[in-house]
C-alpha positions, 0 to 999 in steps of 0.5 A: 686924781683920787685920794691917795692918803695913807689909810692908817694915817688918815684913820689916826687923824680922824679918830682924834678931834684935836688932830682933826681940827689941826689937819683941817687948819693945815689943809685950809692953809695949804689950799689958800696958799696954793690958790694964791700961788696959782693966781700970782703965777698965772695972773688969773683966778683958779677956773671954776667947775663951769670954766674947766674941762678938768678941775681937781682940788684935793689933799693927801697925807702920805709917809715918804715910803708910800708909792704914790706916783703911779696912783696919781698918774692913773687918777689923772688919766681917768679924769682926762680920759673922761673929759677928752675923747675922740679927736681930742685924745692928744690933749689928754695925753699932753695934759698927762705929761704935765702931771708927770713932770709935777710928780717928778718935781715933788718925788723924783729926787728920791725924797719928797720936796716941800713948799710950792711947785707947779707945772703948766703948759699951753696945749693946742688942739687942731680939729678935723676942720682945721680949727685950733683951740688953745688949752691951758693945763696947770698942775700945782702942789703945796706940800708940808712935812708934819713932825711925828711928835706934833701929830702923835705918829711913829714917823714924820709924814707929808700933807700935800694939797694939789690943784689940777686944771685944764681949761680954754681961757678967754681972750683976756685970760689968755693974754694975762697968762701969756704975760705972766707965764711967757715960758708957756709955748703951745705944744 
């Protein structure tokens, strides 16, 4: 979904080796928490690059005033359009809805929500021959507020680690996912 980190904040952290080490530790912990949350929630490990049609893992640093929703939607749309074309465009559009719901959960209330959040959907595509394919689309985020005093900044900021994946699960994965996430219904 592209990097949306605040460039001034990013430069401030990159220019200070102690803060850079601290940020590396924080992002590693957020990634670990996020991937564990994915595996606990879905019952399967986060799909590899080989397994996924779309797979994005990234972190961003933003102030609460940074307008990020449009940038994330644009980045997700670019990834999805690259992966799904022709008669599969319906999968790209439905998967984009999953990103929108996740973003609304994080910033929709007017303030950035911390902790873990996710949105997942089963997406069914029927090709011209009538064959149905079930995709799983998952968007996960771990967000933490960083205190200005601890980070030598003027104001608090947020660090978020995001995971976004669209994949066709194996039969075993699909059975596990449906068991762990019974709320998923094919669209």
